[in-house]
C-alpha atoms as one frame of an Amber mdcrd trajectory, in Angstrom:
protein
 -28.159 -14.651   9.753 -27.014 -16.658  12.719 -25.915 -15.250  15.950 -22.413
 -16.565  15.373 -22.229 -14.672  12.127 -23.269 -11.429  13.788 -20.791 -11.831
  16.646 -18.013 -12.643  14.183 -18.899  -9.631  12.042 -19.009  -7.234  14.940
 -15.748  -8.763  16.253 -13.979  -8.039  12.977 -15.430  -4.464  12.997 -14.189
  -3.848  16.572 -10.799  -5.273  15.706 -10.530  -3.032  12.599 -11.465  -0.044
  14.710  -8.886  -0.867  17.354  -6.145  -1.524  14.894  -6.792   1.738  13.077
  -6.905   3.865  16.255  -3.939   2.120  18.038  -1.051   4.094  16.374  -2.784
   7.434  16.894  -3.644   6.726  20.520  -0.188   5.356  21.389   1.590   8.410
  19.971  -0.756  10.747  21.874  -0.062   8.730  25.079   3.770   8.878  24.597
   3.817  12.543  23.761   1.481  13.214  26.808   3.729  11.316  29.139   6.939
  12.942  27.835   5.426  16.403  28.145   4.186  15.590  31.635   7.566  14.527
  32.696   9.112  17.657  31.322   6.399  19.730  33.032   7.066  17.968  36.355
  10.876  18.475  36.060  10.598  22.174  35.238   7.411  22.903  37.248   5.783
  24.697  34.354   1.981  24.104  34.624   0.664  25.364  31.395  -2.345  23.546
  29.886  -1.581  24.513  26.271   1.849  22.958  26.719   0.366  19.588  26.666
  -2.310  20.191  24.164  -0.262  21.625  21.248   2.544  18.884  21.122  -0.121
  16.174  21.262  -2.073  17.807  18.502   0.974  18.160  16.255   2.116  14.571
  16.922  -1.329  13.090  16.295  -1.633  15.016  13.073   1.709  13.832  11.906
   0.911  10.176  12.645  -2.431  10.615  10.920  -0.660  11.992   7.784   1.770
   9.005   7.807  -0.831   6.296   8.445  -3.711   7.683   6.345  -3.044   5.588
   3.258  -2.886   2.439   5.451  -6.084   3.336   7.273  -7.972   4.103   3.969
  -6.800   0.843   2.479  -8.043  -1.121   5.599 -11.369   0.669   5.618 -12.021
   0.362   1.970 -11.146  -3.321   2.001 -13.533  -3.881   4.914 -16.263  -1.891
   3.155 -15.801  -3.639  -0.162 -15.931  -7.043   1.444 -19.047  -5.947   3.292
 -20.790  -4.626   0.173 -19.844  -7.585  -2.036 -21.035 -10.073   0.496 -24.485
  -8.583   1.123 -26.249 -11.300  -0.821 -24.690 -13.885   1.310 -25.557 -12.043
   4.444 -29.233 -11.850   3.559 -29.695 -15.650   3.185
């Protein structure tokens, strides 16, 4: 295994991780900002008010994107396992 191969493999793993986590993180960020704006406008400072909407929104996005996430992960894992003989050389 050459250093270029290892760097390329790690890069593809990091890109996969980022692409899978991006929708979930963006929804959490957007809901957090919206709730913070509402809290600032109404001057309600309740910590559970930010936690519960983010939790529900992230859960909903996870439900919607789970088939896509599993397809991406299974494709990556299948490619990895099928190419083990090529990697050992």
